[in-house]
C-alpha beads as a LAMMPS data file, in Angstrom:
LAMMPS data file: protein, C-alpha beads

90 atoms
89 bonds

1 atom types
1 bond types

-500.0 500.0 xlo xhi
-500.0 500.0 ylo yhi
-500.0 500.0 zlo zhi

Masses

1 110.0

Atoms # bond

1 1 1 1.158 15.895 -4.711
2 1 1 -1.477 15.586 -2.053
3 1 1 -0.401 14.512 1.404
4 1 1 -3.679 12.628 1.885
5 1 1 -2.979 10.514 -1.204
6 1 1 0.494 9.578 0.001
7 1 1 -0.698 8.886 3.531
8 1 1 -3.421 6.683 2.089
9 1 1 -0.853 4.670 0.121
10 1 1 1.404 4.448 3.177
11 1 1 -1.373 3.156 5.442
12 1 1 -2.810 0.853 2.794
13 1 1 0.542 -0.831 2.234
14 1 1 1.158 -0.919 5.989
15 1 1 -2.115 -2.784 6.550
16 1 1 -1.518 -5.143 3.634
17 1 1 1.949 -6.127 4.872
18 1 1 0.653 -6.428 8.436
19 1 1 -2.039 -8.842 7.279
20 1 1 0.567 -10.959 5.486
21 1 1 2.873 -11.038 8.513
22 1 1 0.186 -11.611 11.143
23 1 1 -2.077 -14.046 9.295
24 1 1 0.134 -17.107 9.558
25 1 1 -0.455 -17.949 5.909
26 1 1 -4.219 -17.429 5.883
27 1 1 -4.865 -16.357 2.285
28 1 1 -8.506 -15.507 2.966
29 1 1 -7.514 -13.003 5.659
30 1 1 -4.937 -11.379 3.379
31 1 1 -7.406 -11.233 0.497
32 1 1 -10.111 -9.670 2.634
33 1 1 -7.642 -7.139 3.998
34 1 1 -6.531 -6.225 0.485
35 1 1 -10.163 -5.837 -0.584
36 1 1 -10.856 -3.505 2.329
37 1 1 -7.687 -1.495 1.698
38 1 1 -8.651 -1.014 -1.952
39 1 1 -12.245 -0.146 -1.026
40 1 1 -11.274 2.487 1.531
41 1 1 -8.377 4.051 -0.410
42 1 1 -9.774 3.939 -3.956
43 1 1 -11.222 7.456 -3.898
44 1 1 -8.229 9.150 -2.287
45 1 1 -5.301 7.397 -3.949
46 1 1 -6.582 4.872 -6.445
47 1 1 -6.176 1.998 -3.995
48 1 1 -2.849 0.761 -5.323
49 1 1 -1.149 -0.322 -2.053
50 1 1 1.471 -2.074 -4.169
51 1 1 4.345 -0.637 -6.224
52 1 1 3.584 -3.090 -9.056
53 1 1 0.076 -1.654 -9.440
54 1 1 1.457 1.882 -9.362
55 1 1 3.998 0.901 -12.030
56 1 1 1.262 -0.400 -14.327
57 1 1 -0.699 2.824 -13.838
58 1 1 2.463 4.766 -14.680
59 1 1 2.931 2.724 -17.868
60 1 1 -0.692 3.430 -18.818
61 1 1 0.009 7.178 -18.340
62 1 1 -2.430 7.402 -15.428
63 1 1 0.380 8.702 -13.161
64 1 1 3.070 11.273 -13.826
65 1 1 6.686 10.449 -13.041
66 1 1 6.495 12.554 -9.874
67 1 1 3.273 10.874 -8.723
68 1 1 4.672 7.419 -9.441
69 1 1 7.928 8.055 -7.583
70 1 1 6.233 9.578 -4.545
71 1 1 3.646 6.776 -4.371
72 1 1 6.333 4.098 -4.515
73 1 1 8.315 5.844 -1.772
74 1 1 5.184 6.043 0.405
75 1 1 4.415 2.365 -0.234
76 1 1 7.970 1.251 0.510
77 1 1 8.019 3.295 3.706
78 1 1 4.670 1.798 4.730
79 1 1 6.016 -1.714 4.241
80 1 1 9.308 -0.988 5.990
81 1 1 7.671 0.682 8.998
82 1 1 5.226 -2.212 9.280
83 1 1 8.012 -4.797 9.221
84 1 1 10.032 -2.860 11.793
85 1 1 7.043 -2.502 14.128
86 1 1 6.055 -6.148 13.681
87 1 1 9.559 -7.351 14.534
88 1 1 9.759 -5.005 17.521
89 1 1 6.461 -6.250 18.951
90 1 1 6.837 -9.957 18.132

Bonds

1 1 1 2
2 1 2 3
3 1 3 4
4 1 4 5
5 1 5 6
6 1 6 7
7 1 7 8
8 1 8 9
9 1 9 10
10 1 10 11
11 1 11 12
12 1 12 13
13 1 13 14
14 1 14 15
15 1 15 16
16 1 16 17
17 1 17 18
18 1 18 19
19 1 19 20
20 1 20 21
21 1 21 22
22 1 22 23
23 1 23 24
24 1 24 25
25 1 25 26
26 1 26 27
27 1 27 28
28 1 28 29
29 1 29 30
30 1 30 31
31 1 31 32
32 1 32 33
33 1 33 34
34 1 34 35
35 1 35 36
36 1 36 37
37 1 37 38
38 1 38 39
39 1 39 40
40 1 40 41
41 1 41 42
42 1 42 43
43 1 43 44
44 1 44 45
45 1 45 46
46 1 46 47
47 1 47 48
48 1 48 49
49 1 49 50
50 1 50 51
51 1 51 52
52 1 52 53
53 1 53 54
54 1 54 55
55 1 55 56
56 1 56 57
57 1 57 58
58 1 58 59
59 1 59 60
60 1 60 61
61 1 61 62
62 1 62 63
63 1 63 64
64 1 64 65
65 1 65 66
66 1 66 67
67 1 67 68
68 1 68 69
69 1 69 70
70 1 70 71
71 1 71 72
72 1 72 73
73 1 73 74
74 1 74 75
75 1 75 76
76 1 76 77
77 1 77 78
78 1 78 79
79 1 79 80
80 1 80 81
81 1 81 82
82 1 82 83
83 1 83 84
84 1 84 85
85 1 85 86
86 1 86 87
87 1 87 88
88 1 88 89
89 1 89 90
């Protein structure tokens, strides 16, 4: 498993969760952030940034079990670190 792919998923999920937390309910901001995350991470990791998307790719046999598990861990860590940092700074 490539470190760059996992780091890409981590940062993509981090930015997505940050946009949700910091936007104050602005759906346009969250949507634009998600679009940018997908655009910039599509070539390195597939641009999932969401465990549900990774799960669908796993069901479609686009990801192995190892790839799926490591991506979900990276995404969950990205979300958890983002929440922790947001709470610490807010």
